[in-house]
C-alpha positions in Angstrom: -21.8 -1.1 15.4 -19.4 0.5 13.0 -15.9 1.1 14.3 -12.6 2.4 12.9 -10.2 -0.2 11.5 -13.0 -2.4 10.1 -13.5 -3.5 6.5 -17.3 -3.6 6.1 -19.9 -4.0 3.4 -22.5 -1.3 4.0 -25.6 0.0 2.3 -25.9 3.4 0.6 -28.7 5.1 2.6 -28.6 8.5 0.8 -26.5 10.5 -1.6 -25.7 14.1 -0.9 -23.4 16.8 -2.5 -20.3 15.7 -0.5 -20.8 12.0 -1.1 -22.8 9.0 0.0 -23.9 8.1 3.5 -23.5 4.4 4.4 -25.1 2.3 7.1 -25.4 -1.3 8.2 -28.1 -3.6 6.9 -31.1 -4.8 9.0 -34.3 -3.4 10.5 -32.5 -2.7 13.7 -30.5 -0.1 11.8 -33.4 2.1 10.8 -33.6 5.8 10.1 -31.7 6.6 13.3 -28.8 4.1 12.7 -25.2 5.2 12.5 -24.2 6.6 9.1 -20.7 7.0 7.7 -19.7 9.3 4.9 -18.1 7.9 1.8 -16.6 11.0 0.0 -17.9 11.7 -3.5 -14.7 10.8 -5.3 -14.8 7.4 -3.6 -18.3 6.4 -4.8 -18.2 3.6 -7.4 -19.4 4.7 -10.8 -23.2 4.2 -11.2 -23.7 3.5 -7.5 -27.2 4.4 -6.1 -29.2 4.3 -2.9 -29.6 0.8 -1.7 -26.4 -0.5 -3.3 -23.8 -2.3 -1.2 -20.3 -1.0 -1.0 -17.2 -2.6 0.6 -15.3 0.1 2.5 -12.6 0.6 5.1 -13.6 2.6 8.2 -11.3 5.2 9.9 -11.5 8.6 11.5 -10.9 12.0 9.9 -8.9 14.9 11.4 -11.9 15.9 13.5 -12.4 12.4 14.9 -15.5 11.6 12.8 -15.9 8.1 11.3 -15.4 8.2 7.6 -15.1 5.5 4.9 -13.0 4.8 1.8 -13.0 2.2 -1.0 -9.2 2.5 -1.1 -7.2 -0.5 0.3 -5.1 0.4 3.3 -1.5 -0.9 3.7 -2.3 -2.3 7.1 -5.4 -3.7 8.9 -6.5 -3.6 12.5 -4.3 -5.9 14.6 -2.3 -6.6 11.4 1.4 -5.9 10.9 3.1 -4.1 8.0 6.3 -2.1 7.2 5.2 1.5 6.7 7.1 4.6 5.6 7.6 7.4 8.1 6.3 10.6 6.4 6.8 13.0 9.2 8.2 13.2 12.8 6.4 15.7 15.0 6.2 16.6 18.7 3.5 14.0 19.3 5.1 11.1 17.4 5.6 10.0 13.8 3.1 9.9 11.1 3.1 6.8 8.8 1.8 6.4 5.3 -0.9 3.7 5.5 -2.1 4.2 1.9 -5.0 6.5 2.7 -5.5 10.3 2.7 -5.0 10.3 6.4 -1.7 9.1 7.9 -1.4 6.8 10.9 0.1 8.1 14.2 2.9 6.2 15.8 3.1 7.8 19.3 6.5 8.2 21.0 5.3 5.9 23.7 4.8 3.1 21.2 8.3 3.4 19.6 11.0 0.9 20.6 13.7 3.1 19.0 13.7 6.6 17.4 12.5 6.7 13.9 13.5 9.1 11.1 11.6 10.6 8.2 11.6 8.5 5.0 12.6 5.4 6.9 10.4 2.2 7.1 9.2 0.7 10.4 7.5 -2.5 11.3 4.3 -1.7 13.2 1.0 -3.2 14.2 -2.3 -1.2 14.1 -4.5 -0.9 17.1 -7.4 1.3 18.4 -6.4 3.7 21.2 -8.7 4.6 24.1 -10.5 7.3 22.1 -11.3 4.8 19.3 -8.7 6.3 16.9 -6.4 4.1 14.9 -2.7 4.2 15.9 0.5 2.2 15.3 2.9 0.5 17.7 6.4 -0.9 17.2 5.8 -3.2 20.1 4.6 -6.0 17.8 5.4 -9.0 20.1 1.7 -9.8 20.7 0.7 -9.4 17.0 3.3 -11.8 15.5 2.4 -15.3 14.3 3.7 -18.5 16.0 3.1 -20.9 13.1 6.2 -20.3 11.0 7.1 -22.9 8.4 10.7 -23.0 9.6 12.5 -25.9 11.4 15.8 -26.3 13.3 19.0 -25.2 11.5 17.1 -23.5 8.6 18.3 -20.0 7.6 15.9 -17.1 8.1 15.7 -13.4 7.5 14.3 -11.1 10.1 14.0 -7.6 11.6 15.2 -6.9 15.1 12.3 -4.8 16.6 13.4 -4.7 20.3 16.4 -5.5 22.4 16.3 -6.6 26.1 19.4 -7.2 28.3 17.5 -9.9 30.2 15.9 -11.8 27.3 18.0 -10.9 24.1 16.9 -9.6 20.8 13.3 -9.9 19.6 13.0 -10.6 15.9 10.1 -10.6 13.4 11.1 -13.3 10.9 9.8 -12.4 7.4 8.2 -9.5 9.2 5.5 -11.7 10.7 6.8 -14.7 12.7 7.8 -14.4 16.4 11.4 -15.2 17.2 14.1 -14.4 19.7 17.9 -14.4 19.8 18.3 -15.5 23.5 20.6 -13.4 25.8 23.1 -16.3 25.8 23.4 -16.0 22.1 23.3 -12.2 22.0 26.7 -10.4 21.7 25.4 -6.9 22.0 26.4 -5.9 18.4 22.8 -6.1 17.1 20.5 -3.1 17.5 16.8 -2.6 17.1 16.0 -1.8 13.5 18.7 -4.1 12.2 18.0 -6.6 9.4 19.6 -10.0 10.1 20.3 -13.4 8.7 20.1 -16.1 11.3 19.9 -19.8 11.9 16.9 -21.4 13.7 18.5 -23.0 16.8 15.2 -24.3 18.2 11.4 -24.2 17.9 9.5 -23.8 21.1 6.4 -25.8 22.0 4.2 -22.7 21.3 5.8 -22.3 17.9 8.1 -19.3 18.6 11.6 -19.6 17.1 14.9 -19.4 18.9 17.6 -17.9 16.6 21.3 -17.8 16.5 23.5 -15.4 14.5 26.4 -17.7 15.2 27.3 -20.7 13.0 27.5 -24.3 14.1 30.1 -24.8 16.8 33.0 -26.2 14.6 32.5 -23.5 12.0 32.1 -20.7 14.6 35.3 -21.8 16.3 37.3 -21.3 13.2 35.7 -18.0 12.4 36.1 -16.6 16.0 39.8 -17.7 15.9 40.4 -15.9 12.7 38.8 -12.8 14.1 40.9 -12.9 17.3 44.1 -13.2 15.2 43.0 -10.3 13.0 42.3 -8.0 15.9 45.6 -9.0 17.7 47.5 -8.1 14.5 45.7 -4.8 14.3 46.8 -4.1 17.9 50.5 -4.9 17.2 50.2 -8.5 18.1 49.2 -8.2 21.7 46.6 -7.0 24.2 47.4 -6.4 27.8 44.8 -8.6 29.5 44.2 -12.3 29.5 41.2 -14.6 29.2 40.2 -14.0 32.8 39.4 -10.3 32.0 36.0 -8.7 32.5 33.5 -10.1 30.0 32.7 -6.5 28.8 36.4 -5.8 28.1 36.6 -9.0 26.0 33.4 -8.3 24.2 34.4 -4.7 23.4 37.8 -5.8 22.1 37.0 -9.0 20.2 33.2 -8.6 19.6 32.3 -12.0 21.0 31.2 -13.3 24.4 33.8 -14.4 27.0 32.7 -18.0 26.7 33.1 -17.9 22.9 36.5 -16.2 23.3 37.8 -18.8 25.7 36.8 -21.6 23.4 38.4 -20.0 20.3 41.5 -18.8 22.2 42.0 -22.3 23.7 41.9 -23.7 20.2 44.4 -21.2 19.0 46.8 -22.0 21.9 46.6 -25.7 21.0 47.6 -24.9 17.5 50.5 -22.7 18.8 49.1 -19.5 17.2 48.8 -17.5 20.4 50.1 -17.3 24.0 48.1 -16.3 27.0 50.1 -15.1 30.0 49.1 -13.7 33.4 48.8 -10.2 31.9 48.5 -10.5 28.1 47.4 -12.3 25.0 49.8 -12.3 22.1 50.5 -13.8 18.8 53.3 -16.4 18.9 56.2 -15.1 16.9 56.9 -18.5 15.3 53.5 -18.2 13.6 
């Protein structure tokens, strides 16, 4: 059975004015077997009836199966970064390297895409048998990455969840997560990030951290707290017991990370925390 999304080697069963009709080999695929058109400009030079041709199968604008010798930029169940050619009222159309573009329905978008941008997608068949794209790539990512604990990796954030954290495609193909406990809310879907592997799960998925090792992060967080305090005239009018969201919005780190860095700064005599404020020590 010939289906859209497959790469197949088929026989030329007949050649007509608009191209060559191809079909599967074997006696079970006799005169009544399914034929697929290969447009004339795609026919290899010198090809004749009975020759085998390797083609990619997709559907034309009328929903009919059609073939091409061109190599698509993405395969069925595969993942690729594709360019957005157009955004319409039914979704976005992506350049997949063929004459026909690939539809990315609105329901399959994890964030709004713009024309001429690039998005990471997987290809699937919809209920009607047409090829389509999805940005929900979790189930298509590989779990056999070559990376180990503490190695640096590059990735694309493709989805963000308050409960789980930020989902990342490392190297655009390996499954990874910045857990909610490590996620400070500053990362958005579509962001490219550099992160550290904080752990490798039994199933091969990676846990990532955008924060450095504890002693390095403590120094960096402390410097950032001092910088922000200086920007605000040396003082903010709340203390380390404030609402976590207020601390995150002001200092761009979690409450726990803030308390660690602020405690370190207090020991060094660089800040003072009172019942209603945090301020830079004047003797600094």
